[in-house]
Backbone bond lengths (Angstrom), bond angles and torsions (degrees), N, CA, C in turn:
res aa  C-N    CA-C-N  psi(-1)  N-CA   C-N-CA  omega(-1)  CA-C   N-CA-C  phi
1 M - - - 1.424 - - 1.517 108.35 -
2 A 1.251 119.09 121.86 1.402 122.16 178.41 1.604 116.96 -69.12
3 S 1.230 123.55 142.17 1.426 126.44 -176.08 1.563 105.79 -87.57
4 H 1.189 118.54 130.79 1.528 117.95 177.42 1.561 108.55 -139.94
5 T 1.314 112.71 138.53 1.599 117.35 170.61 1.450 110.73 -73.85
6 R 1.401 119.48 154.34 1.373 122.98 172.82 1.640 113.93 -54.02
7 Q 1.290 118.83 -37.97 1.385 126.47 171.53 1.534 112.24 -50.35
8 Q 1.277 121.62 -41.65 1.472 120.75 176.90 1.517 113.97 -66.26
9 W 1.357 116.94 -26.38 1.435 122.30 178.91 1.533 116.62 -95.87
10 R 1.389 114.27 4.32 1.409 115.96 -179.89 1.644 107.82 -70.74
11 I 1.305 116.87 146.68 1.511 116.59 177.89 1.598 109.20 -123.47
12 D 1.261 112.00 149.97 1.460 115.13 -176.38 1.584 104.48 -133.31
13 P 1.327 118.08 102.90 1.438 122.51 178.25 1.538 119.10 -47.97
14 N 1.331 106.85 -32.67 1.498 114.98 -177.46 1.545 116.64 -68.89
15 K 1.333 116.26 -14.76 1.448 122.70 169.98 1.553 113.69 -67.36
16 T 1.424 111.84 -19.97 1.406 116.51 -178.16 1.504 116.64 -67.52
17 W 1.263 117.08 -28.74 1.441 122.27 172.06 1.349 118.36 -110.41
18 R 1.365 123.58 -1.59 1.441 126.39 -179.82 1.542 114.25 -47.90
19 L 1.342 119.96 -50.77 1.534 127.07 -172.62 1.645 105.17 -77.85
20 V 1.290 117.32 -31.10 1.415 117.85 -179.89 1.553 105.14 -69.17
21 T 1.318 121.72 -42.97 1.367 130.66 -175.27 1.528 103.59 -62.95
22 E 1.330 121.43 -52.51 1.457 121.02 179.02 1.518 110.92 -60.75
23 R 1.191 118.83 -44.02 1.548 119.42 179.07 1.508 107.86 -61.09
24 L 1.215 121.83 -40.33 1.535 126.39 -177.24 1.559 103.74 -65.27
25 A 1.252 120.58 -46.49 1.462 122.41 -174.77 1.596 110.07 -63.86
26 A 1.327 118.76 -25.09 1.494 120.76 -176.01 1.596 108.54 -98.03
27 E 1.326 116.33 -11.44 1.508 122.72 -173.00 1.577 103.62 -72.21
28 T 1.318 116.07 139.48 1.543 119.01 174.15 1.549 106.98 -117.37
29 D 1.215 120.54 -20.19 1.542 123.40 179.35 1.527 109.36 -76.35
30 P 1.318 113.71 122.36 1.458 119.10 -172.65 1.555 111.28 -67.82
31 V 1.262 124.06 -23.87 1.406 127.62 -176.54 1.508 102.58 -80.75
32 C 1.366 126.38 -46.89 1.361 129.00 172.03 1.473 115.28 -54.21
33 Q 1.425 112.02 -44.58 1.460 117.65 177.11 1.511 114.29 -53.71
34 R 1.438 108.34 -46.86 1.407 119.58 -174.68 1.734 106.11 -61.88
35 N 1.317 114.22 -41.64 1.408 120.48 -179.32 1.590 114.21 -61.83
36 L 1.273 110.50 -46.25 1.386 122.26 171.45 1.430 121.34 -51.95
37 E 1.443 109.29 -46.53 1.489 127.13 179.41 1.570 108.83 -64.85
38 L 1.297 118.07 -37.57 1.402 120.95 173.46 1.362 117.24 -64.77
39 V 1.414 118.45 -50.38 1.469 125.13 173.25 1.509 110.90 -57.09
40 L 1.197 117.55 -40.42 1.549 123.06 -178.53 1.569 110.37 -63.57
41 A 1.359 113.71 -49.05 1.522 119.90 175.16 1.495 114.25 -62.09
42 H 1.359 114.11 -39.18 1.513 121.03 174.54 1.543 111.64 -62.65
43 M 1.296 116.13 -45.93 1.524 120.13 -176.33 1.568 107.37 -65.79
44 K 1.245 115.87 -42.34 1.554 120.89 -178.93 1.510 113.49 -63.28
45 A 1.342 113.05 -46.85 1.492 121.29 -178.78 1.581 107.07 -71.25
46 E 1.316 125.21 -27.13 1.401 128.00 179.81 1.606 103.06 -73.10
47 A 1.274 116.11 -48.21 1.436 117.41 -172.70 1.490 111.86 -68.14
48 R 1.355 116.77 -25.59 1.590 116.82 175.05 1.593 112.36 -87.29
49 G 1.345 115.39 -7.76 1.351 115.16 -179.66 1.520 112.54 84.05
50 D 1.310 115.22 20.24 1.572 124.81 -175.82 1.486 104.91 -96.00
51 I 1.403 107.30 96.02 1.521 117.59 -178.60 1.590 109.08 -64.00
52 D 1.397 117.14 -48.65 1.416 121.29 179.83 1.519 112.56 -53.41
53 G 1.413 111.63 -44.95 1.488 118.31 179.44 1.595 111.52 -59.96
54 V 1.369 114.69 -36.05 1.428 117.48 176.29 1.490 110.57 -64.86
55 L 1.316 114.93 -46.45 1.475 121.57 -174.64 1.459 110.06 -66.13
56 A 1.307 119.31 -24.78 1.467 118.45 -177.71 1.453 111.57 -70.72
57 T 1.317 121.27 -21.52 1.458 129.77 179.37 1.474 110.80 -81.55
58 L 1.335 119.54 -12.10 1.443 119.18 -168.32 1.578 109.53 -110.67
59 C 1.466 114.04 149.22 1.359 116.33 173.44 1.540 115.40 -69.61
60 P 1.380 121.95 171.32 1.459 125.58 -171.75 1.577 111.13 -58.06
61 T 1.408 117.20 -30.26 1.417 116.51 -171.59 1.556 105.55 -124.91
62 P 1.328 116.97 70.09 1.568 120.45 178.76 1.425 114.15 -74.78
63 Q 1.374 113.02 151.08 1.401 122.14 -178.70 1.507 107.54 -132.38
64 Y 1.384 119.39 134.01 1.463 124.54 -177.81 1.504 104.29 -121.70
65 W 1.262 118.23 132.55 1.465 124.34 178.02 1.458 109.75 -123.87
66 M 1.329 123.09 117.93 1.435 120.63 -177.64 1.551 100.81 -107.17
67 Q 1.293 115.50 88.06 1.560 121.05 -170.15 1.596 109.12 -67.84
68 G 1.338 110.03 130.09 1.470 119.48 177.35 1.534 118.04 76.91
69 A 1.343 110.49 -3.73 1.546 115.88 -176.93 1.492 113.93 -91.83
70 T 1.341 113.75 -45.83 1.499 115.36 -175.65 1.552 109.35 -171.63
71 E 1.182 116.16 155.45 1.539 123.95 176.37 1.587 107.71 -91.90
72 D 1.397 116.10 -13.15 1.372 119.84 -173.11 1.582 113.40 -52.73
73 P 1.377 117.83 124.91 1.504 117.79 -176.96 1.512 112.55 -63.15
74 V 1.327 121.85 -24.68 1.427 120.48 172.23 1.458 113.68 -62.62
75 M 1.341 115.47 -34.61 1.555 119.30 178.38 1.529 111.88 -80.91
76 N 1.332 116.47 -12.52 1.490 119.12 -174.21 1.540 106.67 -131.07
77 P 1.257 119.24 59.18 1.463 123.01 -175.11 1.517 108.73 -64.34
78 S 1.393 113.02 152.78 1.502 118.05 -178.07 1.489 109.27 -135.15
79 S 1.401 119.71 27.32 1.457 121.30 178.20 1.552 102.46 -156.00
80 T 1.402 109.93 173.25 1.615 117.02 178.40 1.556 103.03 -63.74
81 E 1.379 117.90 -52.08 1.373 120.71 -175.47 1.426 115.28 -59.93
82 G 1.361 120.63 -34.33 1.452 126.78 172.83 1.466 112.38 -65.96
83 V 1.496 120.98 -41.60 1.351 126.32 -178.75 1.582 107.98 -63.14
84 R 1.355 112.04 -40.26 1.516 120.47 -175.80 1.564 103.76 -64.20
85 A 1.291 114.99 -50.61 1.514 117.66 -178.35 1.485 113.31 -61.64
86 F 1.360 117.22 -37.91 1.467 119.33 178.69 1.542 109.36 -64.18
87 Y 1.238 124.24 -48.81 1.362 126.12 174.21 1.673 117.51 -61.05
88 D 1.318 110.49 -38.28 1.468 115.16 175.43 1.514 112.36 -70.98
89 K 1.338 120.62 -45.65 1.437 122.52 -179.82 1.485 118.26 -79.52
90 T 1.330 116.91 -30.97 1.505 115.78 -173.81 1.602 113.32 -112.88
91 V 1.324 112.76 -10.61 1.462 113.26 -177.66 1.446 110.98 -119.29
92 V 1.362 120.91 -63.48 1.487 127.02 -174.85 1.455 112.46 -66.91
93 T 1.345 116.13 -58.99 1.483 123.30 -176.60 1.530 110.23 -58.23
94 T 1.287 116.50 -41.91 1.445 118.32 177.23 1.413 120.56 -78.51
95 G 1.372 112.77 -5.75 1.561 114.45 175.08 1.493 110.96 85.72
96 A 1.440 121.42 1.25 1.353 127.56 -170.26 1.556 111.22 -80.36
97 H 1.353 124.07 1.27 1.405 123.09 176.38 1.453 117.65 -68.18
98 R 1.366 115.48 -3.85 1.420 121.36 -177.80 1.579 101.42 -92.98
99 L 1.439 106.86 105.90 1.562 112.75 -166.73 1.479 108.10 -141.86
100 E 1.225 114.92 162.98 1.574 122.53 171.48 1.523 106.06 -139.68
101 F 1.331 117.92 114.76 1.491 121.27 175.67 1.497 105.21 -112.21
102 D 1.258 120.43 85.98 1.436 132.26 -175.05 1.559 106.75 -71.20
103 C 1.383 116.31 79.66 1.455 117.22 175.12 1.570 118.23 -58.89
104 D 1.270 117.97 138.90 1.402 117.75 165.59 1.487 109.89 -122.93
105 R 1.392 117.17 4.73 1.453 117.42 174.92 1.427 105.36 -145.53
106 V 1.464 116.68 135.39 1.422 120.93 177.15 1.596 102.39 -140.45
107 I 1.309 117.81 125.23 1.495 121.72 -178.91 1.517 103.17 -128.80
108 V 1.355 115.29 138.49 1.461 119.66 176.79 1.576 109.79 -143.35
109 D 1.366 107.14 144.94 1.509 118.52 171.88 1.487 107.29 -140.41
110 H 1.268 115.95 -161.11 1.481 119.04 -174.59 1.655 109.04 -83.43
111 H 1.294 116.32 -12.79 1.408 117.04 -177.91 1.475 116.89 -109.85
112 A 1.315 120.83 -8.92 1.401 123.18 -172.68 1.582 113.11 -178.11
113 V 1.274 112.75 155.85 1.519 122.04 171.14 1.515 104.32 -117.58
114 L 1.403 110.15 144.76 1.495 122.04 175.63 1.611 105.58 -120.58
115 T 1.261 110.70 123.34 1.467 114.00 172.94 1.601 108.64 -119.67
116 E 1.304 119.97 141.47 1.516 120.72 178.59 1.449 108.47 -147.36
117 G 1.270 113.21 144.17 1.473 122.44 178.51 1.540 114.48 168.19
118 R 1.328 116.95 -157.98 1.365 123.09 -174.69 1.492 111.32 -98.34
119 M 1.359 115.38 124.82 1.438 120.86 -172.85 1.613 105.33 -111.35
120 R 1.279 110.39 128.03 1.599 114.41 171.55 1.691 100.55 -134.62
121 Q 1.311 109.22 142.48 1.465 119.38 176.85 1.562 107.01 -129.38
122 A 1.220 117.66 135.95 1.355 129.25 177.30 1.525 112.73 -91.08
123 Y 1.406 109.85 101.53 1.535 115.88 177.63 1.499 113.95 -92.60
124 P 1.213 119.59 126.15 1.562 121.70 170.44 1.479 110.64 -54.92
125 G 1.327 108.75 142.51 1.513 120.59 -179.98 1.599 105.48 -54.88
126 T 1.268 118.88 -47.71 1.461 124.78 178.04 1.488 114.61 -51.09
127 T 1.400 116.58 -36.88 1.429 118.56 -176.35 1.602 108.58 -75.05
128 L 1.412 112.19 -39.80 1.489 115.74 -178.76 1.497 106.71 -67.33
129 A 1.354 119.93 -41.15 1.457 118.41 -178.26 1.479 110.01 -61.64
130 A 1.373 119.49 -34.70 1.498 122.88 -178.52 1.498 108.75 -76.32
131 M 1.424 120.68 -16.64 1.429 125.50 171.93 1.583 111.25 -85.90
132 G 1.337 116.44 -1.69 1.455 115.36 -178.91 1.522 114.35 86.42
133 I 1.298 119.50 12.89 1.397 124.37 -178.61 1.523 105.37 -95.69
134 P 1.241 116.38 125.75 1.574 122.22 -177.50 1.478 108.65 -75.45
135 I 1.346 120.81 113.33 1.408 124.49 171.17 1.483 109.74 -125.55
136 D 1.414 112.70 163.19 1.375 117.81 -176.56 1.358 119.33 -97.99
137 D 1.434 120.02 0.11 1.411 121.22 -170.46 1.532 106.92 -158.42
138 T 1.436 113.89 101.39 1.489 118.51 -169.72 1.651 109.42 -72.39
139 D 1.411 111.62 -18.57 1.423 118.14 177.62 1.550 115.29 -82.84
140 A 1.307 118.52 -8.38 1.510 121.20 -178.31 1.603 105.44 -93.61
141 Y 1.344 108.40 177.96 1.407 123.35 172.94 1.473 109.60 -117.69
142 Y 1.423 114.38 149.38 1.471 118.09 -177.87 1.497 106.51 -132.54
143 L 1.351 115.97 137.99 1.435 120.58 -170.27 1.603 116.00 -96.27
144 T 1.247 116.26 130.85 1.585 114.53 164.53 1.394 98.99 -82.23
145 D 1.476 112.14 166.18 1.431 119.39 -178.95 1.561 108.77 -158.92
146 F 1.292 113.41 108.51 1.474 114.52 177.38 1.514 109.26 -154.75
147 R 1.296 118.01 173.30 1.330 125.72 -177.97 1.552 109.03 -96.08
148 M 1.324 117.56 135.89 1.484 118.94 -172.32 1.550 109.70 -140.75
149 A 1.270 109.61 144.49 1.519 121.43 172.50 1.633 108.71 -119.10
150 V 1.241 121.94 135.26 1.389 119.00 174.82 1.621 110.33 -131.11
151 V 1.247 117.97 120.99 1.392 121.03 177.56 1.656 100.21 -97.13
152 W 1.404 107.90 129.15 1.465 120.96 -179.65 1.565 108.14 -109.50
153 P 1.272 123.04 85.97 1.481 125.57 -178.94 1.542 106.71 -70.04
154 I 1.400 111.03 145.57 1.416 124.53 176.97 1.483 109.75 -100.19
155 D 1.398 118.72 136.52 1.378 125.65 174.75 1.500 108.57 -79.66
156 A 1.254 119.20 121.81 1.453 123.48 -174.18 1.555 111.31 -66.52
157 K 1.240 122.48 -32.54 1.497 125.29 179.69 1.411 114.71 -78.55
158 T 1.405 117.83 -40.73 1.342 118.43 -175.61 1.517 115.61 -102.31
159 G 1.358 121.64 -18.60 1.465 132.00 -177.12 1.483 114.86 69.94
160 L 1.483 107.94 22.80 1.557 115.37 -179.38 1.563 101.35 -108.76
161 L 1.329 111.77 163.57 1.436 121.27 173.03 1.664 109.40 -65.63
162 T 1.403 109.13 143.08 1.371 110.85 -178.43 1.552 110.03 -98.98
163 G 1.335 113.97 1.71 1.459 120.84 177.17 1.484 110.43 144.43
164 E 1.388 112.33 -150.63 1.477 119.74 179.81 1.565 107.67 -132.11
165 E 1.260 121.40 142.43 1.432 124.66 162.72 1.540 109.36 -114.14
166 V 1.296 119.76 110.96 1.413 120.70 -166.76 1.564 107.60 -111.09
167 Y 1.208 113.38 131.11 1.463 118.67 171.78 1.518 110.93 -125.97
168 T 1.468 116.88 127.25 1.363 124.60 -174.62 1.510 114.82 -123.34
169 V 1.382 118.47 150.21 1.475 122.27 168.28 1.434 106.06 -147.86
170 G 1.332 115.57 146.22 1.426 121.04 172.62 1.449 109.30 132.25
171 P 1.419 118.03 -172.56 1.491 119.25 -173.13 1.565 114.18 -67.80
172 G 1.287 117.15 -31.12 1.487 118.47 -179.89 1.562 109.09 60.99
173 F 1.375 115.34 -112.13 1.397 121.98 -179.44 1.547 112.62 -86.65
174 T 1.309 119.48 -15.96 1.448 121.95 175.29 1.519 112.57 -59.05
175 G 1.275 112.96 124.52 1.541 114.34 -176.85 1.541 115.46 76.35
176 I 1.231 121.06 8.59 1.463 125.87 -175.29 1.540 107.88 -57.00
177 T 1.372 120.37 -33.51 1.453 117.43 -169.87 1.725 105.57 -78.45
178 D 1.174 113.66 -1.73 1.531 120.24 179.78 1.624 107.40 -96.35
179 R 1.393 117.84 -3.09 1.343 122.15 -177.56 1.444 108.53 -124.49
180 K 1.342 113.42 67.92 1.474 120.15 -173.67 1.581 107.52 -98.78
181 I 1.386 116.06 136.69 1.457 124.36 175.63 1.473 110.23 -134.98
182 T 1.327 114.33 174.66 1.424 120.45 171.38 1.626 110.51 -115.00
183 S 1.290 115.68 173.67 1.569 112.30 178.38 1.479 113.30 -62.66
184 A 1.358 117.14 -24.86 1.519 115.82 174.86 1.365 113.65 -66.88
185 D 1.288 122.97 -17.84 1.531 124.22 175.73 1.467 113.65 -82.16
186 I 1.308 118.85 -0.06 1.454 125.90 176.66 1.516 112.48 -103.56
187 A 1.205 120.56 115.70 1.548 127.34 -176.93 1.502 106.55 -66.61
188 P 1.382 119.04 146.83 1.498 121.05 174.90 1.538 104.36 -77.47
189 I 1.440 110.07 153.93 1.362 118.75 173.62 1.550 109.90 -72.60
190 R 1.326 113.47 134.59 1.555 121.07 172.30 1.459 109.69 -113.54
191 D 1.384 116.18 146.24 1.398 118.32 170.27 1.567 114.40 -95.82
């Protein structure tokens, strides 16, 4: 088991949109600007647990694909109601909206945005215990840790996101009990 300091396990949700914001500031094409603004709004709403804010960035027939993770329809919704249920059941209700997606790559064109980096989500101990994961402190948070790439396709008719295509690799929940933090280790969201 690796030894880590609490500082190594701190998360800052504001890192999630840092590179998207920088890329948006440098972008001169209005369509690419719109696409980056959509992803930025989506990321901020997701980090706040604001399901309506997330849905406002999506076309009327969104599709999420969690590649390689699961075939579970809850994890791969294909409707507005399905996306709402996905965020409600797997993100907001579980408390897993406390996240840091530290992007090191953002690519944008007229048809999509790609973000890639290290994703960590703080899951409450109570949520992990309910999932059957043995933890030693239900009042603590525990971090998932993996590399993630998200393709954010744009609907040509509405100019909104058609959803997310998510690709992950890394330990995820494996070893999560070794990545224990408290609420003090989660930076507040800044605008």
